[in-house]
Backbone bond lengths (Angstrom), bond angles and torsions (degrees), N, CA, C in turn:
res aa  C-N    CA-C-N  psi(-1)  N-CA   C-N-CA  omega(-1)  CA-C   N-CA-C  phi
1 M - - - 1.437 - - 1.525 112.53 -
2 P 1.344 119.22 -42.82 1.464 117.01 178.16 1.530 112.44 -63.24
3 K 1.328 115.53 -34.60 1.465 119.68 -179.37 1.524 111.23 -62.59
4 N 1.331 116.79 -34.76 1.464 121.13 -179.36 1.536 112.36 -96.58
5 H 1.329 116.64 11.96 1.468 122.49 177.98 1.540 111.62 57.02
6 L 1.331 116.70 42.56 1.453 121.39 -179.21 1.522 113.03 -98.96
7 I 1.319 116.47 -1.33 1.457 119.65 178.84 1.522 107.88 -95.41
8 S 1.291 115.34 126.33 1.454 121.75 -178.73 1.519 110.01 -83.24
9 Q 1.315 115.75 159.63 1.457 119.54 175.68 1.523 111.38 -77.46
10 Y 1.326 116.52 -12.41 1.453 121.14 179.84 1.525 109.69 -97.46
11 T 1.293 115.37 148.29 1.456 119.63 175.83 1.524 108.87 -115.70
12 V 1.292 115.42 150.12 1.454 121.18 -179.98 1.516 108.24 -107.45
13 K 1.315 115.82 128.20 1.459 120.67 178.21 1.516 107.83 -91.53
14 Q 1.304 117.14 122.97 1.459 121.26 -179.46 1.514 109.88 -94.37
15 Y 1.327 114.80 138.47 1.455 120.99 178.05 1.516 108.71 -79.63
16 K 1.314 116.11 128.85 1.455 120.93 -179.36 1.518 109.25 -88.66
17 K 1.321 116.86 126.86 1.451 120.85 179.60 1.520 110.38 -62.27
18 Y 1.315 113.94 138.91 1.452 120.32 178.79 1.522 107.50 -120.36
19 K 1.302 115.55 119.92 1.456 120.06 -179.40 1.519 108.64 -89.84
20 E 1.313 114.62 125.26 1.453 118.93 178.15 1.517 109.13 -133.79
21 D 1.299 114.84 157.95 1.455 120.21 177.93 1.522 108.70 -78.04
22 S 1.301 116.68 138.12 1.455 120.35 176.77 1.516 109.78 -140.95
23 D 1.303 114.60 161.95 1.458 121.60 179.61 1.525 108.07 -85.58
24 N 1.302 118.03 107.64 1.457 122.30 -178.58 1.523 111.24 -101.48
25 S 1.325 116.39 37.55 1.453 119.24 -179.81 1.522 110.03 -68.66
26 D 1.315 115.88 157.75 1.458 120.59 -179.99 1.521 110.04 -70.74
27 T 1.318 115.18 123.86 1.455 121.92 178.64 1.515 107.72 -117.05
28 P 1.325 117.86 130.33 1.463 118.73 -178.72 1.527 112.06 -66.72
29 N 1.323 116.29 144.89 1.457 122.34 179.46 1.527 108.42 -90.65
30 M 1.314 116.41 90.39 1.457 121.06 -174.52 1.533 112.43 -81.27
31 V 1.326 117.93 -24.83 1.469 120.68 -179.75 1.524 110.45 -82.02
32 D 1.330 117.31 -34.97 1.462 123.74 177.51 1.530 112.39 50.64
33 R 1.347 115.79 42.72 1.465 123.47 176.88 1.530 113.26 58.12
34 Q 1.303 118.29 21.47 1.469 122.89 174.33 1.526 107.26 -95.12
35 F 1.338 116.46 84.78 1.455 121.32 -172.06 1.525 113.46 -90.16
36 N 1.314 118.87 -19.26 1.459 121.94 -175.35 1.523 111.27 -94.92
37 N 1.334 114.96 164.68 1.470 123.10 177.80 1.527 112.58 57.20
38 R 1.292 115.85 46.21 1.462 121.48 177.12 1.526 109.80 -101.43
39 K 1.324 117.30 153.61 1.457 122.61 176.48 1.527 109.17 -81.74
40 L 1.325 115.10 162.57 1.459 121.38 179.27 1.531 110.07 -57.84
41 L 1.328 116.59 124.65 1.468 125.77 179.85 1.528 114.03 59.18
42 E 1.321 117.19 21.20 1.466 120.08 174.79 1.523 110.55 -70.81
43 V 1.331 115.27 -43.80 1.464 121.17 178.21 1.521 108.18 -132.57
44 I 1.334 115.41 124.38 1.456 120.48 173.40 1.520 108.38 -118.42
45 I 1.309 115.66 149.61 1.466 121.62 178.29 1.523 108.29 -126.56
46 S 1.305 116.28 163.45 1.460 119.49 178.77 1.516 110.28 -126.34
47 D 1.307 113.88 154.72 1.458 121.87 175.67 1.518 106.89 -135.49
48 L 1.309 116.11 133.52 1.457 121.71 -179.21 1.522 107.68 -120.26
49 T 1.309 116.71 124.83 1.458 120.42 180.00 1.528 109.08 -135.80
50 Y 1.308 116.79 168.51 1.455 121.29 -178.43 1.521 109.54 -124.91
51 V 1.333 115.44 148.83 1.453 122.85 -177.48 1.524 107.52 -134.53
52 K 1.324 115.67 136.00 1.464 120.14 177.96 1.531 108.90 -83.01
53 V 1.335 116.16 119.61 1.456 122.31 178.70 1.524 107.19 -121.24
54 D 1.317 115.78 119.89 1.465 122.05 -173.37 1.529 109.28 53.88
55 S 1.324 117.66 -108.86 1.466 119.11 -177.58 1.520 112.56 -118.00
56 S 1.321 117.03 14.49 1.464 118.18 -179.62 1.528 109.90 -136.14
57 W 1.329 114.89 166.59 1.457 121.10 -179.36 1.516 110.26 -92.90
58 C 1.327 115.53 139.04 1.460 122.00 171.51 1.523 107.34 -120.03
59 Y 1.291 116.78 150.92 1.456 122.08 -176.98 1.521 110.10 -114.17
60 V 1.323 116.27 143.27 1.455 122.85 179.21 1.526 107.57 -125.34
61 C 1.320 116.35 127.92 1.453 122.19 176.89 1.528 108.12 -113.12
62 L 1.326 116.62 124.35 1.462 122.67 179.37 1.515 109.08 -111.91
63 I 1.317 117.14 139.69 1.462 123.22 173.03 1.528 106.53 -110.19
64 I 1.335 116.75 123.64 1.459 122.49 -174.68 1.523 108.80 -118.92
65 D 1.333 115.49 133.65 1.461 121.74 177.86 1.529 108.38 -89.06
66 L 1.336 117.24 127.31 1.465 120.19 -179.93 1.524 112.75 -72.60
67 F 1.316 118.05 -12.43 1.459 121.48 178.88 1.527 110.81 -59.40
68 N 1.340 116.90 -48.98 1.462 120.47 -178.93 1.527 113.32 -136.36
69 R 1.328 116.91 16.13 1.473 123.81 178.85 1.521 111.99 57.29
70 E 1.319 116.03 36.35 1.454 121.70 -178.63 1.525 109.37 -99.73
71 I 1.336 116.24 143.06 1.460 120.82 174.04 1.521 107.42 -75.41
72 V 1.320 116.59 117.68 1.462 120.96 -176.57 1.523 112.17 -108.55
73 G 1.314 118.02 -11.01 1.455 121.64 178.72 1.517 110.51 -159.84
74 Y 1.317 116.23 152.34 1.462 119.92 178.64 1.520 110.19 -158.60
75 S 1.308 115.58 161.13 1.458 122.35 172.09 1.518 108.13 -156.24
76 S 1.310 116.17 161.49 1.463 121.27 177.47 1.514 108.71 -141.27
77 G 1.308 115.46 156.76 1.461 120.00 179.67 1.510 112.05 -176.21
78 R 1.293 114.74 174.74 1.472 121.21 -177.89 1.520 113.43 -84.05
79 H 1.348 117.40 -14.40 1.458 120.66 -175.68 1.527 110.55 -122.77
80 K 1.313 115.98 138.29 1.462 122.33 177.46 1.528 107.43 -92.06
81 N 1.326 115.31 94.56 1.459 119.48 -177.57 1.525 109.99 -146.83
82 A 1.309 116.12 -179.05 1.462 121.51 -177.83 1.518 111.75 -66.47
83 L 1.311 118.50 -28.88 1.456 121.21 178.82 1.529 111.28 -63.13
84 L 1.314 117.04 -35.80 1.464 121.58 177.17 1.523 110.46 -61.48
85 V 1.326 117.04 -43.90 1.469 121.80 179.10 1.524 110.10 -69.39
86 E 1.315 117.06 -40.26 1.463 120.78 179.12 1.525 111.08 -60.64
87 K 1.339 117.19 -43.81 1.462 121.11 178.11 1.527 110.64 -61.46
88 A 1.326 117.84 -39.48 1.463 121.20 179.45 1.522 110.51 -64.81
89 I 1.310 117.33 -42.60 1.465 120.58 179.97 1.527 110.58 -66.72
90 L 1.333 117.03 -40.31 1.461 120.43 179.84 1.521 112.87 -69.94
91 S 1.328 117.86 -16.30 1.459 120.90 179.47 1.528 112.28 -83.05
92 I 1.332 118.01 -4.90 1.466 121.00 -179.58 1.518 109.66 -68.98
């Protein structure tokens, strides 16, 4: 690869999967993929993503309202846990 100049000057940091125990109990599907024609704050969804800051990972939790696909709450932190989601919900 170096001979054919296929190595880039940039490196890609790969996220290492972390296996954790979670509660996989049966939860009813109340939305049933009916995402349109919702009332304000009738259905909210969350998205959790990670961002590399300096040399460590930070996590961002977004709360999105299906009424108009607007971000209505968010939080960030160094740990991916329930407190991160709780802070995002309380910020609405």
